[in-house]
Structure formats: C-alpha cells, structure tokens
N, C-alpha and C positions, 0 to 999 in steps of 0.2 A: 588802706588808703595811705598815701604819703603826702604831707603838706609841706610845701616849699614857699619861701618868702624871706625868712630870716637870712641875714648876711653873715652871721657868726654863730658860734656854739649856742644851741638851745639848751638851757639849763633846767627848765621847769615847765610842767604842764598840769592843768587841773580842769576837771569837767564842771559844767554848770549843774545845779541840782536836778534839772529836768533832762539832762543828758544831751540837749540839742546843741550846746556850744562847748567849745574848748578854748582855754586861754593858754598862752605860752609866753615865757620870758627868756630873753637872750642876752648874750654879751654885746649884741649890736645896740643895746640901750632901748629896746622897744618891748612893749607888751602887745601881743596880737590876739584878736578874737576871731575864732573860726566857726563857721557853720558846719557841723558834722555831716549833714546830709549832702552838701555840695562841695565841701573842702575849700570853700571860698572864704576870704576875709569879710567879716561883717562891716567893719569900719576901717578907717585909716589907722595905721599903727599908733599906739599910745606911747608918748615919749616919757622917758625917765630922766630927762636932762643929761643924756649921753652917758649915764651910769649903767653898768652891767646889771641886768635883772637876775637875781639869784633864786627867787622864790615867788610864786604867785598862789592866790587862793580866791575862790568864789565865796561870797556871803551865802548863808543858808537860804535866803529868799531869792537869790539869783540876781539881785538888783545892783550889787556892788562887787568890785574886784579890788584886790590889794596886791602890792608887790614890794619886796624887799630888795634894796639896791646896794651896789658896791660903795656908794657915797655915804652909807650909813643912814639913809632916809627910808621911810615907809610911805608909800603912795596909796591913796584910796580914790578910785574913780566911781562915780555914780553912772552906771551904764544904762539905767532905766531912762535917764534924760539925755543919753548920748553926749554927756558933757565931757569934753576932752581935757579940761583943766582939773588936775587931781587935788585932793586935800593932802598936805604934806605933814607927816608926823616926824618931828625931829627931836633927838635926844641921844641916840647912839653916837659914839665917837668913832666907830669903825664900821666896816661893811656889815650889812644885815644878811644873814644866811638863810633864814627861815621865817615865814609868817603863817599864822593860822587864826581863823575866826572861831569864836566860841560857838557851841551848837545853837544858841539862841540869836547869834549875830550881833549881840550888844557889845562884845569886847573883841579885841584883837591882840594877839601875842606876837612878839618878835624876838629873835635870837641873833646874837651878834658876835663878831670877833673881839668886841670890847669886854667879853667874858660875862655879859649880863643877859638876862631875859627881862623884857619889859611888857607891861600890860597897859593897853590903851582903851579908852571909851570911844567907840566908833562914832557916835553922833557928834561929839564935841571935839574929838582929837586930844582930849586930856590924857596925860600920862598918869596912871593910877599907882603903879608899883614898879620898882626896880628890884629885881631878884638877883642877888649877888651870892657867890659861893663857889662857882666854877673857877678853876685855876687855869683854864685854857679856853680857846675859841669855842663858842657855843654854836653847834652846827645844825641843830634840829630842835623844834618845839612843836608840841601837839597837845590839844585838849582831849581829855577823856570823853567818851560818848555822853556822859551825864553832865559834863561841863564843870564839875567840881574840882578836878585836878588838872594840872599842867605837868607834862613831862618834858625834860630838856636833856639833850645829849651833847657831850663836849669832847674836845681833844684831850682833856684830862682823864679820859677813859672811864668816865662815870656817867650815870644817868641820875638826875635829881627830880624829885616830885615836889610840887608846890600846891598850896591851897589857892585856887583862883580867886576866892573871896577876900583873902588877906595878903597874898603874896608870900606867906610864910612857908618854910620847908615842912614837908610832911614827916620825913624820917631821915635817917642817915643816907648818904648817896649810895646808889646801887653800883657796886664796883665788881672787880674780878675779871674785867675784860683785858685782853692783851693789847688792844689797839684803840685808837680814837673812835668815838661813836659819831657816825656821819648821818644816820637817818633813824627815824622812829615812827611807829604806828601803833595805835591801840586796836585790838580786836573789837568788833561791834558790841560784844557784851561787856567790854571794859575790864575784863578780868586779866587778860593776857596783854603783854606789851612786847612788841617786836623791835629789835634794834639791828642796824646794819653797821658793820665795821670793816676792817681790812681782812679779806678772805673768810669772813664768817658772818652768819646771822644767828642771833640768839632770841629765843622765846622764853618768857618767864612771867610769873604772876606779877602784876603791876606794883604791888606794895610789899613784895618779899623776894628773896632769892630762890624760893622753892620752885620746883618743877622746871628748872632750866633745860632747854633743849637746844642743841647745836645743829645747824644745817651745814653739812660738809660740802666740799667740792668747789668752793669759790676760788677764783683766780686773781681777784683784784679788789678794789674798793667797792663796797656796796653803798652806793650814793643815795638810793631811794628805796623805801619799802612801803607797801600798802596791802591791806587785806581786802578781799572782795566783800561786798555788802552782806553776803550770807555767811561770811566767816569761814568759808571752806578753802579758799585759795589765797596764797601769798604770792605777790609779784615783787620782784626785786630788780633794780637797775645796776648792772655791773659793766666792767670794761668790755666783756665779750658779748653782751646782749641782754635781753630781757629774760629773766628766769621765772617760771611759774611752778609753784609747789602745792601739793595737796596737803592740807593740814589735818592730820589724824595721828593716832597714837604711834603707829609704826613709821612715821614720817622719815626717819633716818635711813630706812631701807629703800627709799625711792630716789631715782634720779630726777632732777627737775627737767621740765621742758625748757629748752633754750630757744628763744625766738631771735633768729639772726637775720640781718638785712641791712642794719645800719653800718656805715663804713667808718664811724667814729665811736668813741666811748658813749655809753648811754648814761645820761645824767639824772633822769627822772622818769617815774612811772605813775599812772593814775588809772583806777578802774572807773568805768562808766557806772552811773547809778544803778543800772539793772544788772551789772556784773558780767555782761556778755562780752565786753570789749576792754582792752587795755591800751592806753595811749603811752607812747614813749618819746622822750626828747633826747636829742643826741648832739654831740660835738660836730657831727657832719652837716649841721645847719638845718636838719629836717625833723619833722614830727611824723610818727607812724601810728596807725591804728591796727590792732591785731585782734583776732578772735581769741577769747579767753576760755574756750571750752564749750561753746554753743549751749550755754545754760546748764551744763552738767554740774553736779555737786562735787565731783572729784576729777582730778587731772591725772591721766596716765601718760607714760612716756610716749612720745610720737614715734611712728614707725620709721625711724631714721637715726643714723649716727649724728652726734653733735660735733664731731671733729673728723680729721682725715681718716679715710679708710685705707689701711695698710696692706691687708691681704684678704683674699676671698678663696673659699674652697667649696667644691660641689660634692655631694654625697654620691656613692656609687649607683644608687637607684634613681638618681636625678631628681629626687623630691625636695632636697634641702640645699640651701646656700648658707654657709657659715662665714662670718666676717669678723675681723679684729680691727680696732680703731684706737686712735690717740685719745678717745674719751674713756680709755681704760676698760672698755666692755667688749665682750664677745656676744654676737647676736646670731640667731638662727631664723632663716626666712623660708617661706614656702616658695619654691623655685617656679611654680606655675603662676602664682598670684602676686608675689612680692610682699605678702603680708607676714608679719612676725609670727613665728610659731610659739615662742616662749618669751617671757620677760628677759631683759638683758642679763647675761651671766656676769656677775660682779664679784670681784675678789682681788684682781690685780690692782696694785697701787700706782702703776705707771702705764704708759701706752702699751697696747697689745701690738707686738711687731709681726706675729705670724700665727696662723691657725691651720689645723689639719683635721680631717675626718677619717676615722678608721674605715677600712673597706667593708666591714660588716655593718657599718652605720650606727654602732652603739656608742662610740666614744668620740669626744672632741678634745684635741690638745691645743693649748695656747701658750705662746712664749711672750715674755714681757720685758720691758725696761727695768722691772723690779728684780731682775736676776733669777726669776723662777719660771718653771714650766708647770702648768696646771692641767688636770684631766677632769672632764665634765661628762655627765650623762647626756647624750643627744636627745633622749626621750623626755627627761625631766628638767634638765638644766642644772641639776645639783652637782656639787663638787664630789668627785669620786674618792679623793684622798687629800691629805695635806699636800701643799705644793712640793714639787720635786726640786730639791736643792743640790747644788754642786757647782754651778757656774758662779764666777766671781764678778762678772760684769753683765750687762744687758744681754738677754737671749734674743737673737734676731730671727731664728728660723727653727721650725719643727716639721717632722714628716713621719708618718706611720709606714711600716713595712707592709707589703701587700697581703700578708697573712695576719696582720694586726697584732702580732706578738711583740714587736719591737717598735720603739720610738727613738728617733735621732734628733738631737738638738745642737745648734751651733751658736756660738756666743762671741761677743767682742773681746772676751778673754783669750781668743785664739784657740779654743778647744772645741772638740766635738764629743758629745756624750751619747752613748747608746743605752736605752733604758728598757728593762723588762716590764712590759705593760701589766702583766699579771701581778707582779710583786711590787711594782713602782720603785724598783731599786736599779742602780746602775748594773749593766752587764759586766762580765769578766773582761770584756774587751774595752780598752781605753782607760782614761780619756785619750782621744786622738788629738794630735797637736798639728796646727797649721802655722804658717809663717806670719799671719796677720789676722785681724778680726774676721770671724766667719760670718758671712752675710746670707749664705744659702746652703741648704743641705737637701739630699735626696737619696732614697734607696733605689737600686735597680729593680726592675719588675720581679725578678726571682729572688730579691733581697740578699743576693750573694755579695753585692758591692754597695758601698755607701760613698757618696760624693759630697764634697764641700767646696763652695766658691768663696774666695777670700778677697779682702780689700786690696791685696797686692796684685790682683788680676790672675791668680793661679787657681786651678781646679785640682783638688787632691782626690785621689781614689784609693780606697782601702778594701781589703777583703773583710766581710762582716764577721767571719768565724774566728779570725785571729788578729785583725787589725794591721796586717801587713800591707804596705803600699804596693799597688799593682804595678806602677811604673812612675817615672818622673812626672810631676804635675804638668797639666796642660797650662800654657802661658798665653794670656790674651792682652797683657800689658795694662789693662784697665780694670777697676774693681768689678767683681762678679756678684751681682745682687740677686740673680735668679738662675737656676739650672733645672733641667728636667731630662730624664732618660726617654728614649724612644720606646714604644710599646714592646718592640722585639729585644730591647736591651743592648743593641749594637752601637747606638749612637747617643751622644749627649749634646744638648742644645743649651747655649748660655747667652746671657745678655751682656751689655757693655756700655761704659761711659763714652765710647768712641762712636756711638750712633749706629753700630752694626750688631747683628746677632751672628752667632757662630755655631756651626754643626761640626762635632768632633767624632772621629772613629774611635771607639773604645779600645779596640785591639791594638791599634798603632799609636794612638795619641795624636794623630794628625788632624789638622783642620781641613775639612773637605768641602765646606760650603760657607759663604758669607751672605747674610741678608742685609742689603743696603737699600735705603730709601727714607728712613726717619730723619727729620731735621733736628732731633734732640736725642739725648742718651736714652737707651732702651732700659726700662725699669722692670719689665716682667716678661716671662716666657712661658708658653703652654703649648702642648702638642695634642692633636686629636687622638682619640682611642685607636683609630685605624692607622695612625702614623702618617696620614697623607697631608695633613695641614699643620702649620705652625702659626701660633698667634703671638704677637708682640705688642706690648704697651709702652708708651714713651712719654717723656716730659714735653713732647710737642703736642700732647693732649689727644693723640690719635691711637687707635688700635689698627694694626695691619695684619692681614692674613696672607700667608705665603704657601707656595707649593713646596712640600718638604723634600722632594726629590731634585727639583731644578732650582729652587730658590727664587722662582718668579713671584712677583707681588700680585696677588689676586684681588685684594680689596683694601680700602681705607675707610675706617669708621670714625666719623666725627660726632661729637656730642659732649664729651666730658669737658668741664671748665677748668681742670687742673691736671697735674701729672697723673697718668694712668700707671699705677704702681703694682697692680696685680691682675692676673687673668687666669681663667680655668675653663677648659672645655667641659661640657656636660658629658655624661657617660655614653649617650647615643651619638655624640659628635655633631649634633644638629645646631647647638647653640654654644656661645662663648659668654662667660660671665666676667665682668671687669669691675675692679674697685679703684677708686680715685681719691686724691686729696681734695676733690670738690665735695666730699662727704656723701657721695652717691655710689650706688652699685647699679650696674646696667646689665641687662641680658639682651644678647644680639642673636638674630636668626642668621646662621652662617650661609645658608643657601641664598637668602635674600641679599646678604652682603655681597656675594659674588655676582649675583644677577644685576644688582643696581650698579656695581662698579663697572660692569661690562657695558652699561649705557643702553641696555636693551629695553628698559622700561621707560615709557613716556609719561608716567604718572607724575604730576607736578609735585606731589608729596615726596615721591622718590627723588626728584631733582633736588628738593630741599635737603633731603637726607644725605645726598652725595656731596652737597656743597660745603664749603668751609665758612667760618664765621670770622669776619674781619671788622674790628671796631663796631661790633653789633650788627653788621650787615651780613645776611646770608647771600652768598654770591654764587652765580651759575659758573659752569666751566669756562664760559667766555668772559667771566668777571662782571656780568650784568648784575645790577642790584635787584634781588628778589624780595627781601623782607628785612626790615630793621626790627631788632628785638631789644626790649627794655633790659637794662643791665641786670635787674634782679631776677629776670626770667631765663637768662642765657644758660644757666646750669641745668635747667629742668626741662629742656625741649625733648619731647618724645616723638621721634619720627622714625618711620621704617628705615632700616631693618631693626631698630631697637624696639624690643617688645615689652620690656619692663624697666622702669626706673624705681629703685628703692631709695627714696629720699623724702624730704619734707613736702615737696611740691612736685607736680607733674603737669606739663603743658603738652597736650596731644596735638601733633601737627599732621596726623594721618587723615583726619576729617572725614573718614568713612565714605570716600568716593564723591565728595561734594566739591572737589576742586574744579575751578574753571579758569582757563588761562588763554593767552593768545587772542584771537579774534572772537572767541566765545566767552570772554570774561564777564559780559553783562548777563550771562545765564544765571548768575548767582542771585539776581533779582527775579522774584516770581510774581505771577498774577498781575495786579495793577500797580505794583510798587514802581516808583520812579526813582531815577538817579538824582 
C-alpha cells in the first residue's frame, strides 16, 4: 500500500497497538491518522500550528497520540474523543526530535536540539525531570520494555541511560561511535539496544559495551531503527530504502533485504504489532506498507540484486545464469525458473563489473572495482583461491578461454592480463598494454587470439602464445565497451557510443557491416552460437536482434526500465539473457521475438509486448493508448516474448489466453455479471 496526502516530507510513522491505524507526521505541519485496511484518512489532518512534525507515537492503550515539533513543543491528542485541540507541553527551547510513551502510558519522554531529555506526566502535562548531560542535539529517546530505563542518543556520539523514576543517569555514557546517533530501539527482551548512525548500525547490551555487533553495508544516515515484536528482525530507514536484517549470531554474513520504491530518502520505519508488515515514511511525501517476511522468523536475501546489474553470462549447458552487480555480489540463477541456485557470492569490496563462466561449468570469474579478479566454485559458491592481484585500477572485464585453461582480464590501468587458471598465476605473456582504459576483453573460439576494446575506440588484437599484435588496432572512434568473436572466429562484433554496432573482418581489420537503429549508445553485444543472429542492448532501454549476414533488424524487445548493459545468448540459441541497470535480469524467447516483431500474431498480449512505454502508457504501433502502468510497476512487466524476470517483483501480462479486445471486449464478464 502507498498512502498519499501529505504535501511535504513525511518524517515519522507509528502503528496503533491493535495495528488497525497508522499515524504519520510531516514537514507540512500535520499529523494524519490512516485506516490500514482502506488506506483512507480517519479524520481531518491534525495541525501542529504550522510546525514541522519530527516524531509521533501512540499511547499503549491506543487512545492518545503525541507529536514532537520543530517549534520545540510536544502535542498530545485524545483521539478516543476525536478532540482536535491538543494538549501542549512546553519547556524545550529548540525543536523536538523524538517522543516516546512509557509502557504503562503514564509518562512521556521527549528529546530536543536543546541538548536535553524531558519526562512529562501525561495526565496533567507536568514536567517531571530535565535530563542534562549531552553535549549535542539529542536525536532519539526510547523507553526500555520494562519502563525503568530511558535511552537517549545524541550528536555528541554517545548514548546515555537514565532512571525513569528519578531522571538520574544510570552509568557513564556509552561511547565509541564514529558518528552522531540518530536512532535507537530496545529489543523486546530489553537486553540489547540498537543504534543507528552514519553508515552503521550497532547492537550492544543495554548497560555495557559488551557484545557489540556492527551491521556493515550502509550508505548514508540510519534515521530510524526498530525491532520486530518477536525480536527476530531489525528494520532500518536509510537514504536508499528500508533495510530488513535477520538478528542471529552470524548476522554479519548476511546481506539485508532492501525494500525500494520510495523516490526520496526514508525517514522512519515501524513494525505492525503482529510483525507481518513494516511502514515507512519518506521525503517523497508518501507512506508505504511492506510485507516483512509473511510471519517468518528469519529473513533471507530476496531473489534479486539490490543495485544495477552490470553483466550476465550463461553456462554452456544452459542451466545457469551468472550475474554481477553494483551491490558487490555475484549471483547464480536457475536459467529455467529464475530462482537463485546459491546464496550471493560475497567478497568483493566494490561493484562487480564483469562475470564469466568456464565452458566446463566448474568455475565463475568476477572482476571488480576493488582492482581484483576472483574465482568461485559454480557448484558451491565458495572462493577457489585468494583474489588475483596485479591490476592497479578497477578491473572492467574477464573472459575464460574455450578450453577453460586461461582467463583474460582488462582494467582501467590500460593493461590486459592473461592468467593460468590452474595455478592462478599470470601467464608468461603480458601484461599487454592498450592506449587507454580497457573496457572489454574476449578470447577467439580457438583461444589463439585475445581482443581488447578500449575507451579510445580502438580494438587491440594479440596472439595468445606470444603477445604479439596481429595488426594495427581496429578504430571505431568511440569507446568500446563490449566485443565478441563470431563462432567461426573470422569476425569480431563491437558496440559503440555512436549508437551503432560494427562487424569487423579479423583477417583484414576492415569494417564490413554496421548495425543501425538504436536511438542511444549500444552497451552490449552478443552473438548466437550458430553465428546467424546478433543481439545488442542499449541505453535506449531496448534489445535488438539483427541478421548477422545482412545487418537487417529482426526484432525490438521492450521491457527494461533502464540501460541494457549486458546480453548473452543461451547455448542452444533459442533465448537471449539481458542484464540492466533497472536491477533486473530478463530471459527472452528469440523465436517469439522475431514472430511478434513481424506482426503475424494477433494476440493482444503480443501487441502489448511489441509496444513501447511512453510516460507510463503502453502504445500500439498506431500510437493508440492501450494500457497505463503505475510507475512502481513499469520495471516489472512480464509479457511475451520475455519468459523470465529475475527481480524483486513480476507482473505477468500474458494472462493465459484470457485477453479480450475490440468488439469482443465484454467477453471478460462471465455468467450473470454486469458491467
């Protein structure tokens, strides 16, 4: 669900104790109450006198709500009587960043930029204690589950614990953090305390520094943290989305699930009382509700990359797809179902730029921005050896020889290295030097030649046995990001930033064919095993299939929501696999591609598949409006000839033959149903 209504950043959300209501606070100066079942507002927005609302909370009995505002005031509304006039608690001299009810509902705590934490009696509005000691803004305050302790986190990089009965500090501040503390949460048992800061989350025992655990992989401020009611899952709000973590002893070995969909920074997260859902508030003015694991007690990584997919490769037996991503992981998928075969292969410290599978299917190679090449077991996912070192800058491309004895890598340091796969050592040939950053490498089918495409637009060719240049480099004037030999080894195909693909004769170095039709630069090249078809991917978000002999365009494949930066034919030549910066991998039926592009099919689903997407509208060839697609669904449309989408979501448009159009459109109503 997505709730809309706020006119500015939504900073905070909280569930009612029964889970039926959700409250939100915004920079637009309002608190809104939503019915979870209908996504409608229950009452008119509650006003905070034009002050931004930074924090909200429900009382334990569900009869009152509170808000902390940028004016330094705390508001309490009695929603049981639907009274719109709040009780005002005044005492802070600067904005209030966080508010929290005690577990029995008798007290209210507030944290402020005035460097204090204050405790109030809810019934009378009396200020009981002013807790001083922080040297910076206090960003978070939370009661322990038993209600005897208060924890506060500050810009002074400390967490302080206070006795709620006296307002006195319990111990020395908990320090050791590198950055300001922006968010806090107690685990349900009260033993562990979770804190969010810049690029990190820490878990530790509430009254000691013992047992501290760091959750890595954060990219920005952790503005909100919360533990599920069963204590098994941690949710965090960060710049790039909502993160869900499984809390167990080997937590550090797991990647979080990242729930993406907001177009702005996520400010707050809250679990529903039953733990099945997570609500998130964002700077994009919306609130979203997500499934938190369907009641499972642990969360596993979703079958999808969390960031751009940079390259895909297909095993020789056609059973596996391997992908590398900006999320620093390598993943292995079942090519028939799209399901993951193994957990993510982790080890690279920077984005994975390229992947390759050996022809015998035993090994996977990956190249990364961390200047290393890694080898993995395709069966177990385990690392075969220590990383291959030698390149001085990011490694952009890797490729196995057809006999799986050699591995070639190309780097931004303008060198090409050839590695002995058995020993994991450089061969006696090389390193080979190019005139600019190496963006693509490839062995000829007989592995007698190795080719490299450079940022200068030149394609270099060397003999593998001695590293001698075959002839002068081919020159395309534009950066070469992808190259591939024809199966017979007589031709080389390259992409280009000038929106065309090129076919070169190896013997003469002459350009013999130009592939024209893309409206953007071509990012990837692949050729079918029989050498009859060429596939290209482009920043115009399409894949195109060409006749390799004539250069005629045979099909245009629509569906990806971002640049198509990688493509590979399956070993039988019947399918093409594509990887995109929209974080998805797609498998396309080549025969269906060509059939649909010929216009011979009258199936409405086929018409949708052939159509383009313009401002959300799927258009027919005559530019008639066929279907408008919600923005969050556009990346996940599955329509023939696309047979598989490997991503977080999939929307099937094939409909199993139930399409009705033209004069027969009313046939979708059956029996006595009426329009």
